[in-house]
C-alpha positions as CSV (number, residue, x, y, z in Angstrom):
1,M,11.7,1.9,34.8
2,R,9.4,0.6,32.1
3,S,10.6,-1.8,29.5
4,R,8.9,-3.3,26.4
5,A,9.3,-6.9,25.1
6,D,8.1,-8.2,21.8
7,L,7.7,-12.0,21.9
8,T,7.2,-14.1,18.8
9,I,5.0,-17.0,19.7
10,D,4.7,-20.3,17.8
11,G,1.8,-22.8,18.3
12,M,-1.2,-20.6,18.6
13,T,-4.1,-22.1,16.7
14,C,-7.0,-19.6,17.3
15,A,-7.9,-16.3,18.9
16,A,-8.7,-18.1,22.2
17,C,-5.0,-19.1,22.5
18,A,-4.0,-15.4,22.1
19,N,-6.6,-14.4,24.8
20,R,-5.3,-17.1,27.2
21,I,-1.7,-15.9,26.8
22,Q,-2.7,-12.3,27.2
23,R,-4.6,-13.0,30.4
24,R,-1.7,-15.0,31.8
25,L,0.8,-12.3,31.1
26,G,-1.6,-9.6,32.3
27,K,-1.9,-11.2,35.7
28,L,1.8,-10.7,36.5
29,D,2.2,-7.8,39.0
30,A,5.1,-6.3,37.1
31,V,3.2,-6.2,33.8
32,E,1.5,-2.9,33.0
33,E,0.1,-4.0,29.6
34,A,0.0,-7.1,27.5
35,Q,-1.3,-7.5,24.0
36,V,-1.2,-10.8,22.0
37,N,-2.1,-10.8,18.3
38,F,-3.1,-14.2,16.9
39,A,-2.8,-13.1,13.3
40,S,0.8,-11.8,13.6
41,G,1.8,-14.4,16.2
42,R,3.3,-11.7,18.5
43,A,2.9,-10.6,22.1
44,T,3.8,-7.0,23.1
45,V,4.4,-6.6,26.8
46,V,5.1,-3.4,28.8
47,F,6.6,-4.2,32.2
48,D,8.8,-2.8,34.9
49,D,12.4,-3.9,35.7
50,T,11.5,-6.2,38.6
51,I,11.2,-9.1,36.0
52,D,13.0,-9.9,32.8
53,E,12.0,-11.2,29.4
54,S,12.9,-14.8,30.3
55,L,10.2,-14.9,32.9
56,L,7.6,-13.6,30.4
57,A,8.8,-16.3,27.9
58,G,8.5,-18.9,30.7
59,E,4.9,-17.9,31.4
60,V,4.0,-18.4,27.7
61,E,5.8,-21.7,27.5
62,A,4.0,-22.9,30.7
63,L,0.8,-22.7,28.7
64,G,2.2,-25.1,26.0
65,Y,3.4,-22.5,23.4
66,A,6.9,-21.8,22.2
67,V,8.7,-18.4,22.2
68,I,11.0,-18.3,19.2
69,D,13.6,-15.9,17.8
70,P,12.0,-13.4,15.5
71,A,14.5,-14.3,12.8
72,E,13.0,-17.8,12.9
73,T,9.4,-16.6,12.2
74,K,9.6,-17.4,8.5
75,A,11.1,-20.8,9.1
76,A,8.6,-21.6,11.8
77,A,5.7,-20.6,9.6
78,A,7.1,-22.8,6.7
79,R,7.4,-25.7,9.1
80,R,3.9,-25.3,10.3
81,E,2.5,-25.1,6.8
82,A,4.5,-28.2,5.8
83,E,3.1,-30.1,8.8
84,L,-0.4,-29.0,8.0
85,R,0.0,-30.0,4.3
86,R,1.5,-33.5,5.3
87,R,-1.4,-34.2,7.7
88,L,-3.9,-32.9,5.3
89,L,-2.7,-35.2,2.5
90,V,-2.8,-38.3,4.7
91,A,-6.3,-37.3,5.8
92,A,-7.6,-36.7,2.3
93,V,-6.1,-40.0,0.9
94,L,-7.8,-42.0,3.7
95,T,-11.0,-40.0,4.0
96,V,-12.1,-40.3,0.4
97,P,-12.5,-44.1,0.3
98,A,-14.0,-44.1,3.8
99,V,-16.7,-41.7,2.7
100,A,-17.3,-43.7,-0.5
101,L,-17.8,-46.9,1.4
102,S,-20.1,-45.2,3.9
103,M,-22.2,-43.3,1.4
104,I,-22.5,-45.6,-1.6
105,P,-24.3,-48.9,-0.8
106,G,-23.1,-50.6,-3.9
107,L,-19.5,-50.5,-2.7
108,R,-20.2,-52.1,0.6
109,F,-19.3,-55.7,1.6
110,D,-19.3,-57.8,4.7
111,G,-17.3,-56.1,7.4
112,W,-17.0,-52.8,5.5
113,E,-17.5,-50.9,8.8
114,W,-14.2,-52.3,10.1
115,V,-12.5,-51.1,6.9
116,V,-14.0,-47.6,7.4
117,A,-12.9,-47.7,11.0
118,G,-9.3,-48.6,9.9
119,L,-9.3,-45.8,7.4
120,S,-10.8,-43.1,9.6
121,A,-9.0,-43.8,12.9
122,P,-5.6,-42.6,11.6
123,V,-7.2,-39.5,10.2
124,I,-9.0,-38.7,13.5
125,V,-6.1,-39.6,15.7
126,W,-2.9,-38.8,13.7
127,S,-4.0,-36.1,11.3
128,G,-6.1,-34.5,14.0
129,W,-3.3,-34.7,16.6
130,L,-2.7,-31.0,16.4
131,F,-6.2,-30.4,17.7
132,H,-6.1,-33.1,20.4
133,R,-2.7,-32.0,21.7
134,A,-3.8,-28.3,21.9
135,A,-7.1,-29.3,23.6
136,W,-5.3,-31.4,26.2
137,L,-2.8,-28.6,27.0
138,N,-5.7,-26.2,27.4
139,L,-7.6,-28.7,29.6
140,Q,-4.6,-28.8,31.9
141,Q,-5.0,-25.1,32.3
142,R,-8.8,-25.4,32.7
143,A,-9.4,-23.6,29.5
144,T,-11.2,-24.3,26.3
145,T,-10.4,-23.2,22.7
146,M,-11.5,-24.0,19.2
147,D,-9.3,-27.1,19.3
148,T,-11.4,-28.3,22.2
149,L,-14.5,-28.3,20.0
150,V,-12.8,-30.0,17.1
151,S,-11.2,-32.6,19.3
152,M,-14.4,-33.3,21.2
153,G,-16.4,-33.6,18.0
154,S,-14.1,-35.9,16.0
155,L,-13.2,-38.1,19.0
156,S,-16.9,-38.4,20.0
157,A,-17.7,-39.6,16.5
158,L,-14.8,-42.2,16.7
159,I,-15.6,-43.4,20.2
160,W,-19.3,-43.6,19.7
161,S,-18.9,-45.5,16.4
162,L,-16.5,-48.0,18.1
163,V,-19.1,-48.6,20.9
164,V,-21.8,-49.2,18.3
165,L,-19.6,-51.5,16.2
166,V,-18.1,-53.5,19.1
167,G,-21.0,-53.4,21.5
168,D,-23.8,-53.6,19.0
169,V,-25.8,-50.7,20.5
170,G,-28.2,-48.2,19.0
171,D,-29.4,-48.8,15.4
172,G,-26.0,-49.9,14.3
173,H,-25.2,-46.6,12.4
174,V,-21.5,-45.6,12.7
175,Y,-20.0,-42.2,12.2
176,F,-16.3,-43.0,11.5
177,E,-16.4,-41.1,8.2
178,T,-18.0,-38.1,9.9
179,G,-15.1,-37.8,12.3
180,A,-12.6,-38.2,9.4
181,V,-14.4,-35.6,7.2
182,I,-14.5,-33.1,10.1
183,V,-10.7,-33.4,10.6
184,T,-10.0,-33.3,6.9
185,L,-12.2,-30.2,6.2
186,I,-10.9,-28.3,9.2
187,L,-7.3,-29.1,8.3
188,L,-8.0,-27.9,4.8
189,G,-9.5,-24.7,6.1
190,K,-6.5,-24.2,8.5
191,W,-4.1,-24.7,5.6
192,F,-5.8,-22.2,3.4
193,E,-6.1,-19.8,6.4
194,H,-2.4,-20.2,7.2
195,R,-1.3,-19.5,3.7
196,A,-3.6,-16.5,3.4
197,T,-2.5,-15.1,6.8
198,R,1.1,-15.3,5.7
199,R,0.2,-13.2,2.7
200,S,-1.3,-10.6,5.0
201,G,2.2,-9.9,6.3
202,D,3.7,-9.7,2.9
203,A,3.7,-5.9,3.0
204,I,6.0,-5.5,6.0
205,R,8.2,-8.4,4.8
206,A,8.5,-6.6,1.5
207,L,9.5,-3.4,3.3
208,A,12.2,-5.3,5.2
209,D,13.6,-6.7,1.9
210,L,13.7,-3.3,0.2
211,G,17.0,-2.2,1.7
212,A,20.4,-2.6,-0.1
213,R,22.8,-5.2,1.2
214,T,26.0,-3.4,0.4
215,A,27.3,0.1,-0.2
216,R,30.0,1.2,-2.7
217,L,32.4,3.8,-1.2
218,E,34.1,6.5,-3.2
219,D,37.3,4.5,-3.4
220,G,35.5,1.7,-5.1
221,R,35.3,-0.7,-2.2
222,D,32.0,-2.6,-1.5
223,I,31.2,-2.9,2.2
224,P,28.3,-4.6,4.0
225,L,25.5,-2.2,4.8
226,D,26.0,-2.8,8.6
227,D,29.6,-1.4,8.2
228,L,28.4,1.9,6.8
229,A,28.8,4.7,9.3
230,L,27.6,8.3,9.6
231,G,29.5,10.7,7.4
232,M,30.7,8.0,5.0
233,R,30.3,8.8,1.3
234,F,29.1,6.2,-1.1
235,V,28.4,6.1,-4.8
236,V,25.0,5.2,-6.3
237,R,25.1,4.2,-9.9
238,P,22.0,4.3,-12.3
239,G,19.5,1.6,-11.4
240,E,21.0,0.9,-8.0
241,K,19.3,1.3,-4.6
242,I,20.5,4.1,-2.3
243,A,22.2,2.3,0.6
244,T,21.0,4.6,3.4
245,D,19.5,8.0,4.2
246,G,21.8,10.8,3.3
247,V,22.5,14.1,1.5
248,V,23.7,14.3,-2.2
249,V,27.2,15.8,-2.3
250,D,27.8,15.3,-6.0
251,G,25.8,14.6,-9.1
252,R,22.2,15.0,-10.3
253,S,19.6,12.3,-10.9
254,A,15.9,11.3,-10.6
255,V,15.1,9.0,-7.7
256,D,12.2,6.6,-7.7
257,A,10.9,6.7,-4.1
258,S,7.6,5.0,-4.8
259,M,8.3,2.0,-2.6
260,I,8.7,4.4,0.4
261,T,6.5,7.4,-0.3
262,G,3.9,5.9,-2.6
263,E,4.6,8.6,-5.2
264,P,4.6,7.2,-8.7
265,V,6.7,10.0,-10.3
266,P,10.5,10.0,-9.8
267,V,11.9,13.1,-7.9
268,D,14.8,15.1,-9.2
269,V,17.7,15.5,-6.8
270,A,20.9,17.5,-6.9
271,I,23.6,18.6,-4.5
272,G,22.2,19.4,-1.1
273,D,19.0,17.3,-1.5
274,E,18.1,14.6,1.0
275,V,17.6,11.0,-0.2
276,I,16.0,8.0,1.5
277,G,17.7,4.7,1.8
278,A,16.2,1.8,-0.3
279,T,14.9,4.2,-3.0
280,I,16.2,3.7,-6.5
281,N,18.5,6.0,-8.5
282,A,16.9,6.2,-11.9
283,N,19.5,7.6,-14.2
284,G,22.5,9.8,-13.2
285,S,25.3,8.9,-10.8
286,L,25.2,10.2,-7.3
287,V,27.6,10.6,-4.4
288,V,25.7,10.5,-1.1
289,E,26.9,11.3,2.5
290,A,25.2,9.0,5.0
291,T,23.2,11.0,7.6
292,R,21.2,8.1,9.1
293,V,22.2,4.4,9.4
294,G,20.8,1.3,10.9
295,S,17.7,1.6,13.0
296,D,17.6,5.4,12.5
297,T,16.8,5.3,8.8
298,A,13.4,6.2,7.4
299,L,12.9,2.7,6.2
300,A,13.7,1.2,9.7
301,Q,11.4,3.6,11.4
302,I,8.6,2.9,9.0
303,I,9.0,-0.9,9.6
304,R,8.9,-0.3,13.3
305,L,5.8,1.8,13.2
306,V,4.0,-0.6,10.9
307,D,5.1,-3.6,13.1
308,E,3.7,-1.9,16.2
309,A,0.5,-1.0,14.4
310,Q,0.0,-4.6,13.2
311,G,0.3,-5.8,16.8
312,S,-2.2,-3.2,18.1
313,R,-5.9,-3.8,18.9
314,A,-8.9,-1.8,17.8
315,E,-11.6,-1.0,20.3
316,V,-14.0,-3.1,18.3
317,Q,-11.7,-6.1,19.0
318,R,-12.5,-5.9,22.7
319,L,-16.1,-7.0,22.0
320,A,-14.9,-9.9,19.9
321,D,-12.4,-10.9,22.6
322,R,-15.2,-10.9,25.2
323,V,-17.4,-13.0,23.0
324,S,-14.6,-15.4,22.1
325,S,-13.7,-16.0,25.8
326,I,-17.2,-17.3,26.5
327,F,-18.0,-18.8,23.2
328,V,-16.3,-22.2,23.5
329,P,-17.7,-23.0,27.0
330,A,-21.1,-21.9,25.8
331,A,-20.9,-24.1,22.7
332,I,-20.1,-27.1,24.9
333,V,-23.1,-26.4,27.1
334,I,-25.3,-25.9,24.1
335,A,-24.1,-29.2,22.6
336,I,-24.9,-31.0,25.9
337,V,-28.3,-29.4,26.1
338,T,-28.9,-30.4,22.5
339,L,-28.0,-34.0,23.3
340,V,-30.2,-34.2,26.4
341,A,-33.1,-32.4,24.7
342,W,-33.2,-34.8,21.7
343,L,-33.1,-37.8,24.1
344,V,-35.8,-36.4,26.4
345,L,-38.0,-35.7,23.3
346,G,-37.7,-39.4,22.4
347,D,-35.5,-39.1,19.4
348,S,-32.8,-41.8,18.7
349,V,-29.4,-41.7,20.3
350,D,-27.9,-41.5,16.8
351,D,-29.9,-38.4,15.9
352,A,-29.2,-36.8,19.3
353,F,-25.5,-37.5,18.9
354,T,-25.3,-36.1,15.4
355,A,-27.0,-32.8,16.4
356,A,-24.7,-32.4,19.4
357,V,-21.5,-33.0,17.3
358,S,-22.8,-30.5,14.7
359,V,-23.1,-27.9,17.4
360,L,-19.6,-28.5,18.6
361,I,-18.1,-28.2,15.1
362,I,-20.2,-25.2,13.8
363,A,-19.5,-23.2,16.9
364,C,-15.7,-22.9,16.4
365,P,-15.0,-19.1,16.5
366,C,-12.1,-19.1,14.1
367,A,-13.5,-16.4,11.9
368,L,-14.3,-14.2,14.9
369,G,-10.8,-14.4,16.1
370,L,-9.3,-13.5,12.7
371,A,-11.7,-10.7,11.8
372,T,-10.0,-7.7,13.5
373,P,-6.2,-8.6,13.6
374,L,-6.1,-9.7,10.0
375,G,-7.9,-6.6,8.8
376,I,-5.4,-4.4,10.7
377,M,-2.4,-6.3,9.4
378,V,-3.5,-6.1,5.7
379,G,-4.7,-2.5,6.0
380,T,-1.6,-1.1,7.8
381,G,0.6,-3.1,5.4
382,R,-1.0,-1.7,2.4
383,G,-0.7,1.8,3.9
384,A,3.0,1.3,4.3
385,Q,3.3,0.4,0.6
386,L,1.5,3.7,-0.2
387,G,3.6,5.8,2.1
388,V,0.8,6.0,4.8
389,I,1.8,4.9,8.3
390,I,-1.2,4.1,10.5
391,K,0.0,3.8,14.1
392,G,-2.6,1.4,15.4
393,G,-6.1,-0.1,15.5
394,E,-7.4,2.8,17.6
395,V,-6.5,5.2,14.8
396,L,-8.8,3.4,12.4
397,E,-11.8,4.1,14.7
398,D,-10.8,7.7,15.2
399,T,-11.2,8.3,11.5
400,R,-14.8,7.1,11.5
401,D,-16.4,10.3,12.8
402,V,-13.9,12.9,11.7
403,E,-15.8,15.9,10.3
404,V,-13.2,18.6,9.9
405,V,-9.7,18.5,8.6
406,V,-7.5,21.4,9.8
407,L,-4.6,22.1,7.5
408,D,-1.6,24.2,8.4
409,K,-0.8,26.4,5.4
410,T,3.0,26.7,5.3
411,G,4.7,23.5,4.5
412,T,1.4,21.6,4.2
413,I,-0.7,23.3,1.5
414,T,2.3,25.3,0.3
415,T,5.9,24.2,-0.1
416,G,7.2,26.5,2.6
417,Q,9.7,28.0,0.2
418,M,9.4,31.5,-1.2
419,V,9.4,31.8,-5.0
420,V,9.2,34.7,-7.5
421,R,5.7,34.6,-9.0
422,E,6.0,37.7,-11.2
423,V,8.3,40.6,-12.1
424,L,6.5,43.9,-12.3
425,T,7.7,46.8,-14.5
426,E,6.4,50.3,-15.2
427,G,7.0,50.0,-18.9
428,S,9.9,52.3,-19.5
429,V,12.8,49.9,-18.5
430,D,14.6,48.7,-21.6
431,D,16.5,45.8,-20.1
432,V,14.4,44.1,-17.5
433,E,16.5,41.0,-17.5
434,R,19.6,43.0,-16.9
435,V,18.1,44.7,-13.8
436,R,16.8,41.3,-12.6
437,L,20.3,39.8,-12.9
438,L,21.9,42.7,-11.0
439,A,19.3,42.4,-8.2
440,A,19.7,38.6,-8.0
441,S,23.5,39.0,-7.8
442,V,23.2,41.3,-4.8
443,E,20.5,39.1,-3.1
444,A,22.7,36.1,-3.5
445,R,24.9,37.6,-0.7
446,S,22.0,37.6,1.7
447,E,20.7,34.6,3.7
448,H,17.0,35.9,4.0
449,P,14.4,33.5,2.5
450,I,13.0,36.2,0.3
451,A,16.5,37.0,-0.9
452,A,17.0,33.3,-1.7
453,A,13.9,33.4,-3.8
454,I,15.1,36.4,-5.9
455,A,18.6,34.9,-6.2
456,G,17.2,31.6,-7.4
457,S,15.1,33.2,-10.1
458,T,18.0,33.7,-12.5
459,D,20.8,31.5,-13.8
460,G,24.2,32.7,-12.6
461,Y,25.4,35.8,-10.8
462,L,27.8,38.7,-11.3
463,P,30.5,39.7,-8.9
464,V,29.4,42.1,-6.1
465,S,31.4,44.6,-4.1
466,D,30.6,47.1,-1.3
467,F,27.7,44.9,-0.2
468,V,25.5,46.5,2.6
469,N,22.6,44.9,4.4
470,T,20.3,47.4,6.0
471,P,18.1,45.5,8.5
472,G,14.4,46.0,7.9
473,A,15.0,47.9,4.6
474,G,17.0,45.8,2.1
475,V,20.4,45.3,0.6
476,S,22.7,47.2,-1.8
477,G,26.0,46.7,-3.6
478,V,28.0,47.5,-6.7
479,V,27.6,45.1,-9.5
480,D,29.5,45.4,-12.8
481,G,30.2,49.1,-12.0
482,E,26.5,49.9,-11.2
483,D,25.0,50.8,-7.8
484,V,22.1,48.4,-7.2
485,Q,19.5,48.5,-4.4
486,V,16.9,45.8,-3.6
487,G,14.3,46.1,-0.8
488,K,11.4,48.1,0.4
489,V,10.1,51.1,-1.6
490,S,11.5,53.5,1.1
491,L,15.0,52.7,-0.2
492,F,14.3,54.6,-3.4
493,D,13.9,58.3,-4.1
494,A,12.1,57.8,-7.4
495,V,9.4,55.2,-7.8
496,P,7.2,55.2,-11.0
497,P,3.5,55.6,-10.0
498,K,2.4,52.7,-12.3
499,L,4.9,50.4,-10.5
500,V,3.5,51.4,-7.1
501,E,0.0,50.8,-8.3
502,A,0.9,47.3,-9.6
503,A,2.8,46.5,-6.4
504,D,-0.2,47.6,-4.3
505,R,-2.5,45.3,-6.2
506,A,-0.1,42.4,-5.6
507,V,0.0,43.2,-1.9
508,E,-3.8,43.2,-1.7
509,T,-3.7,39.5,-2.9
510,G,-1.4,38.6,0.0
511,S,1.9,38.6,-1.9
512,T,5.2,40.1,-0.7
513,V,6.7,42.8,-3.0
514,V,10.4,43.7,-3.2
515,F,11.6,46.6,-5.3
516,A,14.9,46.7,-7.2
517,G,16.7,49.3,-9.3
518,R,19.9,51.1,-10.2
519,G,20.8,54.2,-8.3
520,D,17.8,55.8,-6.6
521,L,15.3,54.7,-9.2
522,A,13.1,51.7,-8.6
523,E,12.8,50.0,-12.0
524,I,11.2,46.6,-11.3
525,A,9.4,44.8,-8.4
526,F,9.5,41.1,-7.5
527,V,6.2,39.6,-6.5
528,I,7.0,36.8,-4.1
529,D,4.8,34.1,-2.7
530,D,5.0,30.9,-0.7
531,A,4.6,28.4,-3.6
532,I,1.4,26.3,-3.4
533,K,2.1,22.5,-3.9
534,S,0.9,21.4,-7.3
535,T,-1.3,18.6,-5.7
536,S,-3.0,20.7,-3.0
537,S,-6.1,21.6,-5.1
538,D,-6.6,17.9,-5.9
539,A,-6.1,17.0,-2.2
540,I,-8.8,19.5,-1.1
541,A,-11.2,18.1,-3.7
542,A,-10.4,14.6,-2.4
543,L,-11.2,15.6,1.2
544,H,-14.4,17.1,0.0
545,D,-15.1,13.9,-1.8
546,L,-14.8,12.1,1.5
547,G,-17.5,14.3,3.0
548,L,-15.1,16.4,5.1
549,T,-14.9,20.2,5.6
550,V,-11.5,21.8,5.5
551,T,-10.2,24.6,7.8
552,M,-6.9,26.3,6.9
553,L,-4.7,27.8,9.6
554,T,-2.0,30.4,8.9
555,G,0.0,33.1,10.5
556,D,-0.3,35.2,7.4
557,N,-2.6,38.1,7.0
558,A,-6.2,37.6,5.9
559,A,-5.6,38.7,2.3
560,T,-2.8,36.1,1.8
561,A,-4.9,33.4,3.5
562,A,-7.9,34.2,1.3
563,T,-5.8,34.1,-1.8
564,V,-4.3,30.7,-1.0
565,A,-7.6,29.3,0.1
566,A,-9.3,30.3,-3.2
567,A,-6.4,28.9,-5.2
568,V,-6.8,25.4,-3.7
569,G,-10.6,25.2,-3.5
570,I,-11.2,25.9,0.2
571,E,-14.7,27.5,0.1
572,T,-16.0,29.1,3.2
573,A,-19.5,29.3,1.7
574,A,-19.6,25.5,1.5
575,G,-18.7,25.1,5.2
576,D,-14.9,25.3,5.0
577,G,-13.0,27.7,7.2
578,V,-10.0,30.0,6.9
579,I,-8.3,31.3,10.1
580,A,-5.6,33.8,9.5
581,E,-3.0,35.5,11.8
582,V,-2.8,32.5,14.1
583,K,0.3,32.3,16.2
584,P,2.1,29.0,16.4
585,A,1.3,28.6,20.1
586,D,-2.4,29.2,19.4
587,K,-2.9,26.4,16.8
588,A,-3.7,23.8,19.5
589,Q,-6.3,26.2,21.0
590,V,-8.0,26.5,17.6
591,V,-8.3,22.7,17.4
592,A,-9.6,22.6,21.0
593,D,-12.2,25.2,20.2
594,L,-13.4,23.2,17.2
595,R,-13.7,20.1,19.3
596,A,-15.5,22.0,22.0
597,D,-18.2,22.7,19.4
598,G,-18.8,19.0,19.2
599,R,-16.9,18.4,16.0
600,R,-14.4,15.6,15.4
601,V,-11.2,17.1,14.2
602,A,-8.2,15.9,12.2
603,M,-5.1,18.1,12.2
604,V,-2.5,18.0,9.5
605,G,0.9,19.6,10.0
606,D,4.6,19.2,9.5
607,G,6.5,21.4,11.9
608,I,7.6,21.4,15.6
609,N,5.0,24.2,16.2
610,D,2.3,21.8,14.9
611,A,3.0,19.1,17.5
612,P,0.7,20.4,20.2
613,A,-2.2,20.8,17.7
614,L,-1.5,17.3,16.4
615,A,-1.7,15.9,19.9
616,E,-4.9,17.9,20.7
617,A,-6.8,16.7,17.6
618,D,-9.0,13.6,17.5
619,L,-6.7,12.5,14.7
620,G,-3.2,13.9,14.2
621,I,-1.7,13.5,10.7
622,A,1.9,14.4,10.2
623,V,3.4,15.1,6.8
624,G,6.5,13.0,6.9
625,T,8.7,15.6,5.2
626,G,8.4,17.6,8.5
627,T,10.0,17.1,11.9
628,D,10.3,14.0,14.0
629,V,8.5,15.8,16.8
630,A,5.4,16.3,14.7
631,I,5.5,12.7,13.5
632,E,5.8,11.4,17.0
633,A,2.8,13.4,18.1
634,S,0.6,12.2,15.3
635,D,-1.6,9.2,14.7
636,L,-1.1,9.0,11.0
637,T,2.1,9.8,9.2
638,I,2.4,10.7,5.5
639,V,5.9,9.8,4.3
640,S,5.6,12.0,1.2
641,G,4.8,15.7,1.0
642,D,1.9,15.1,-1.3
643,L,-1.3,16.4,0.5
644,R,-3.4,13.9,-1.5
645,A,-1.9,11.2,0.6
646,V,-3.9,12.7,3.6
647,A,-7.1,11.8,1.7
648,D,-5.6,8.4,0.9
649,A,-4.8,7.8,4.6
650,I,-8.3,8.7,5.7
651,A,-9.9,6.7,3.0
652,L,-7.7,3.6,3.7
653,A,-8.3,3.8,7.4
654,R,-12.1,4.0,6.8
655,R,-11.9,1.1,4.3
656,T,-9.9,-1.0,6.8
657,L,-12.4,-0.3,9.6
658,S,-15.3,-1.1,7.2
659,T,-13.6,-4.4,6.3
660,I,-13.1,-5.3,9.9
661,R,-16.7,-4.5,10.7
662,G,-17.8,-6.6,7.7
663,N,-15.6,-9.5,9.0
664,L,-17.1,-9.3,12.5
665,F,-20.7,-9.1,11.2
666,W,-20.4,-12.2,9.0
667,A,-18.4,-14.0,11.7
668,F,-21.2,-13.3,14.3
669,A,-24.0,-13.9,11.8
670,Y,-22.5,-17.2,10.8
671,N,-22.4,-18.5,14.3
672,A,-25.7,-17.0,15.3
673,A,-27.5,-18.6,12.4
674,A,-25.6,-21.9,12.2
675,I,-25.8,-23.0,15.9
676,P,-29.6,-23.1,16.0
677,L,-29.6,-25.0,12.7
678,A,-27.2,-27.5,14.0
679,A,-29.0,-27.9,17.3
680,F,-32.3,-28.6,15.4
681,G,-30.6,-31.2,13.3
682,I,-30.7,-29.3,10.0
683,L,-26.9,-29.3,9.6
684,N,-25.0,-32.6,9.8
685,P,-21.4,-32.6,11.2
686,M,-19.7,-32.8,7.8
687,I,-21.6,-29.8,6.4
688,A,-20.9,-28.0,9.7
689,A,-17.1,-28.6,9.4
690,A,-17.2,-27.3,5.8
691,A,-19.1,-24.2,6.8
692,M,-16.8,-23.5,9.7
693,G,-13.7,-23.7,7.4
694,L,-15.3,-21.6,4.7
695,S,-16.2,-18.8,7.3
696,S,-12.5,-18.4,8.1
697,V,-11.6,-18.4,4.4
698,F,-14.2,-15.7,3.8
699,V,-12.7,-13.5,6.6
700,V,-9.2,-13.9,5.3
701,S,-10.2,-13.3,1.7
702,N,-12.3,-10.2,2.6
703,S,-9.3,-8.8,4.5
704,L,-6.9,-9.5,1.6
705,R,-9.1,-7.3,-0.6
706,L,-7.5,-4.3,1.1
707,R,-4.3,-5.1,-0.8
708,N,-6.1,-3.7,-3.9
709,F,-6.7,-0.3,-2.4
710,T,-5.3,2.4,-4.7
711,G,-6.3,5.9,-3.4
712,Y,-6.6,9.3,-4.9
713,R,-3.0,9.6,-6.0
714,M,-3.7,6.7,-8.4
715,G,-6.6,8.6,-9.9
716,S,-9.4,6.7,-8.0
717,S,-12.5,8.3,-6.6
718,L,-13.5,6.4,-3.5
719,T,-17.0,7.7,-2.9
């Protein structure tokens, strides 16, 4: 039996640490898969039951890292930041005078080198202890990381300078201040990096903090949220958070669900409507019956999905991992070759040493290790804030080449609910509203969706007696002393020709027509359609804006399909497609056929019958108002029913992937350009240390720009 463990790891200092832990865990026979994310500080391990979690934790701790309780993550991060700040302050206070004495001849005095040594040694040894300790632990495991380079570079400067000072070798030049500056600048970069990385996880922490802490029951008692059980009813007053997912059993209000769905406009709710926990009741008072609690709530599932996504790895990360695994050993070799080459060519020991130390420092692959995981963390976190759940790094890459978006009509482009669009008359009926009320009263006794549309088109009903439901034809009854019939035209003996003509024209556009009248005379006809979502047209335009073609699938006839397509801007002449009369079981085959033509396909759906097609597509997008089965089969989930969010999801995924690629390019370019400069003596160690720190800060800052992504629902055009 397979199990999954999520280990929170403290003590990782770079991507090489994560790679080492991942390799160690992956070598265990019982482990099927291990992924370690440096940015999130988490390891995800899939294993069989021949081992338990404690053994996995033991393997991690054997490498010199700590496995901590997830609840302690925030405290551990705060402790690490405080330690970095403390060591950085000491380093800065001691390094400034050391650099001043070394660089300004006018400040020097007899024995100034010893003073600089006294100032620099605590910086290199104590402030840099984090690097030395990590390097030693890695050395015991016959491994090298970024810490190895920093430790070697700073200690080499200290030891060589002591040899020069005490043994009077070389030209007498000492590098105490160089070692101190290296440690200080890298500590500064790590401190900035640590603070910024913590911000990258703000989105999921904010989600976790959204939930209410207590619930007020109908009897006025306030209970902890953990004590709230299924079926309990609780009161939500204006301005309060809804405690958990449920159904409104009393009251009307507007609910602000923007923190979950990303929708800026509050949604009106009344008796029978579902509400999501953590959303805010804007005005009226509600009584809600709990339908989901604890880990089953929408908020808890969103947090779980985002958490899993942030721990995932994109395919592009594999290249970075391979490079990082050989980068540090290669840098050490290059540094040694640089040292030897300078000496062989007759340069001074001081110059050779300076160039070698510069190579060690400039080669630290911090930026490379942060490039992908940080981009995924910020991108998926921002998506969660907008109601877009991206399931993993692989999904980001799947969006890159998507060409066609396949949309299921019912429930995706349309609301999936029948509404009366128009009431037709032949002109001689004096009291249309009277006939309409009589028909609605009779249809209120039926459970058919079309009957519900007619019944819902008026306010209030009249009493009905002698109700009869004739399958396949319609219904009849006595209302206020009058015989009323509602249904197909065949129910009536007399139908005005003009009414028939108007009805035929409506049918040609794909609408459903239901006749109604008193006695045997058809007096009016209801034109009924599946209502198109108000945002569908804008959504199609947004997909076109992204360079995508759109194909609509529907089980309706061609006339209905063409009408809906035209209404929302799907244009076959421009490359879009409309496929009508598709059976639910055939949707997956349509997607497969499109893929067989060499096209990359994204499928958008909301129902159980859409799940096979979602799984078949290169990119499956589930509308979150649909079923759990559809959501589980998808790669992207849209929490709201707004189709524009699909365009937002694709745009955000593309932007995130673009950011990751930008991060990787600059991280590679930085090392590729800087190492030769250092080897040829153009960069001194202090400048190398500053450049190395700045490269990491750049990657972090570039990733954090994703927090400003808005999307089409906010009125942005992203082309």
